[in-house]
N, C-alpha and C positions, 0 to 999 in steps of 0.2 A: 504493503502500499502507500508506504511512503516513496519505496525506489518510482513512482508513480508519480508519484507527486510530485515527486523535483522533478523528471519529468521531464512533466506538463509545464511548470516554469522555465527550465531549459527553454522551452520550444518559446512560450512567452514573451524571452530574452529577442526573438530573430523582430516582436511586434512593435518595438519601442514603447514602451508598456513597463513600470513600476509594480510589481505585485509584488507582495507581504511574506513576501520568503519566510521566515521565522515564522510569524505567526502565520500558516497558513501551515505549515508540519508540524508549529506543538500545539492546536486545537486539533489536524488531521489528527494529532494520533493518542489525541482524550478522547476527544470522540466515537476510534476506531476501540478505545479502551472502552468503556464505555458503557459500549455500546456489547457486545465482544461479555462485556462481566456480564451484565441481562440478556439479552441469548442465554453462555452456563448457568443464567437464574442461581451468578454470586451472589448481583445486585440484587434491590430492585426493582422494579421499573421504572416506579415513581424518582429515579437520578436522570430521565428520559427534561423533567422540569431544567434540566441544567445548562442545555441545548443549547434549546434558543439562545441564549445569554454565550456561546463562544461568537456572533456573527458577531455580536456589540464592539467587543476583543477588537476584530476590524477598521471598523471603523472613529474609537478611539484613537485609535495606533494611527491612524491618517490624520490626527491633530495634529499627530509631532512629526507630519514628515514634509517637504518640501517640496516635493515630483508633483505636475502639470501629473496631465490628464486623471485625477480624481477618480472620476466616477468611472474610466477602464482599472486604473487601475484593483478599486475596490472589489468587482466586477473579475478582473481576471487573481484575484482572489479568491475571492469565495466560491466557484467555481466549482474549482479540483473537489470542496465535499461534497456538490451532489452530484462528479460526477463517476468518484470511484471511492474514497473515502465511504460514504452508505453501500453506495454499492457492491465494495467490497466486505462490509459486515455483514450483507446479509447470507455469507456462505458459513459465516458464526451460527444466522438465527434456523441455516439449516439441519443443524441435529437437535434445534432446542425446541423443547415440546413442545414451544409453539406451535409447533411447523409441523414435528413427525407426533403429537399427541401425548400423551400419561406419559410415556417410557424414551428418551435418549434413542436414533437409533440414524448408525451412520450410512443405512443404507439410502436414503434420499438423498446425500448428497455426494458421495456416489453414486449411487442412477446420473446423476443429474449430470457430474463429467462426462459419463456413460458417451448418454444424447448428445449431450453439445460435442465431444469427435470425433464421436459418429457420422454431426453431422457436419461439420469444418472439413475433415481429413475427405468423407463422398463426396462433399462439392467440389472441394479439388478437383478426384480424380472426375468426376460423370462431367465439370465444365474439362477438364483438356480434353475429355476422347469428346463428347460426343457434344459440348459450346461453337452451339451461333449465332443464337440471338442473343445482345445484351442487353444487365441490366441494373439499369441504373451510369449506362459509361459516363457521363459528367464528373459524374462520383469515385464508378472504381472498376477503371475501361475493361477488368481479365472479368471479370462478374459477364455472367451469362444465364439465362433460365434455366438454361438446363440442369447446369452445375447445379446452382439454388433449389433445383426442385427434385433433382439427385440425395441432393443433402439431410432434402426435407424427411425425405423418404426412408433413407437409411433412420436413422432418424429414429421412425414414426415403427421402424424394425425391429433397434436399437430395445424401444416402450417395449413392445410385443414381447421379448426374447426376456426381458430385467421382470415383469408382471407374473413370470412363470416361479419366477423365483420368490420377483418379495412380496410381499404382498398384503402393506402396509395397505395399494392402494386397488381397486380393482381395476380388470383391463381399460374402460372407459376412458379412467379416470387416469395410470399411466399413456395411451394412447391423448390425450387433449391436454395431460404436461408435458407431453413431449412438442405437441406442438409447437408452445407456446417458449416451449424454449429451442422450436431451431427458429423461429419465423422473428421471436427477438434477440436471434443471438445472430441473427444476418441481420437486425438494426442496427446493432452493435459496432459492430463490423462496420460499416458503411458509414455508420456515424463518425466510428475515430478515422475513413480516410476519408470525410469531406474536414475535421477540422487539421488536415495536414495538408489541406487543399488550402487552405484558411492560412498553416504555418508556411507550404513552398517545400515540402521535404519527404521523401520517401520513404521513408520511417521515423516514426518519433525516437528514436536512441539505439544506444546499439550497448544496452546492458545482458541482452546474448546475442556474444561473440557471431555472426551469421542467416541471425533470426532476428534483427530490430530490434526495437527496445519492449521496457517492458505492458507497457501500451495500445503493440500490433501487437504481442501475445494474448494478453487480458479480453483485449477491449468486448468481444461475445460475454464476457462474462458480461462483465457492467452492465448490458442492460440486465439480461436470461436470470442472474441470479434473481435478481426484485423480483421480477414478473413469475419467475414462481415460485420462490415467495410467499408472493401474494395472492396467486392461484392454489397454495398446503391455507394458508390462513382462513379463505372463500370456504375451501369446504370445512374444514374441521367447527364453523359457525354454526 
């Protein structure tokens, strides 16, 4: 999470704005730490009441900075909380009783990654073999409709297989969850490509040599994890 936030601030440096890097990393750490402890039921949910106060820190810090573009500075400082920190904290919530029921189950988090990786892997393979029709070419020139549909179908196949081993959800619920994961994962991938186009870079960073940065590797998770968690919450209402 911290590597992703630092990577984002590095990208912002190309836009001639002045995000609050130290405050951003500090608030991201506090937010992730508190939400994770709440997810694991080490802290009560009442502690969420402190989180809005973190936003105030950015405004107070801006009082003492003599930097131009105040609005842009605040926007780029707070954005990583919404885009990176909160979505990644949802991964911890996937193993919490709020998502998995009365008992903690690792099955949901494990299955989430299996479905998501099946979508990513087979979207690439089917797109490479059968891809002809471009999918949002102006954002991601290499993506095709064939690859996107292929990834979704293999994600559904993975959910079908998982439903025979993990019985927390019915077959229909697994398939619906897989559809949510694959669609939102694809949107997350496209959104990160949109950000890179805005920053005029090929990769978000070099954290993984030869494979790009943290945001390049975790882009689909940033949208899929919150969406899948919300879906599980709705199932348990």
